[in-house]
C-alpha positions, 0 to 999 in steps of 0.5 A: 507504464511510467510511475508518477514521480516528484522528488529526488531520493536523498542519500541514505544515512547510516543505519540508526536506532529506531528511537533516533529517527525523526519523522515529519508530522502535521497538524490534524485538520477538521474533517468529515469523519463519515465521509472519510469512512465512506471513502475508505469503504469505497476501496474496500478497506476501513480507516483503521487500516490506513497507515502512512509514512515518510522517508527521504526523497519519496512521496506518495505515488498518485493513484496507487492507493487501494485495498490489499485484496482482503480488507487491508490497505496499500500505497506506493511511494516513489522518487524522481528516478523511478524507485518505488517503496511499497507500504502494505497493511494486511490482516495477520501476525508475523512470528518467528515461525512464519516469517521466512515463509512466502516471498516479498510483494511478488519479488524473490525466488522463494528463499526468504531470510528473517532477522529480528530488528527491535520490534520488527522483522527484516526480511530479504530475498535474492532481489527484494527486502522488507520490514514487517511490524505487527500492529493490532491484528494486522501486519505493516509491511514496507518493501522494495527491490534491493535496487530501489531503496536501501535498508536504512530507507525502509527502516526509517519508513517503518519507524515513521509509519503511523495510523493516518489521522483525519487530515492524512486520510483526506489527503490519502483516500481517493475521492468518492465518484458521483456514481459508485455502481457499474458504468452504464454504456450507451453502445449496448442494447437493452437487457443483460447484453448477453448474446442471443443464441436462439435460432430464428423462428421456424428453425430448430 
């Protein structure tokens, strides 16, 4: 399935110290906080797990926002050429001991290397790479295949990542549906829709 794309990937600059990387910011606008929290709850996460970032040439991919399966958060960023960078926030902590364990977002052949880069870890496999940064009881992970984004792009993204303010939450979280429960279907008979396997009367 083709990923939603909007902008061109700019050539990545040379690797820079984290402090020298500039990030785009916007002014927070007034928002309905209770509504934002309800929208986060609807995708099984919380507003304090929603982080956003910016990187040259990439924009948030439409309909990519979800929880991570354990109350965290994830969102994809895409460029015009189909390259995708994944942002993920999950509960836990990265340490020197566990950093080499596990692959990278479904990529890799099981062999993961780790390198400290300031406060973050730079992780690589045979075909993917990732920056991992400890938050308060959570880990921020920004990754891609080696072909889709270079190290400088991921490093810029982790440098610019921050907890979403109310304006960013409003832009990021999916709107609430009118009906959050199971979708009713008009083509099913009354009851629980399970097959009726009882034998006809007079049999058995």
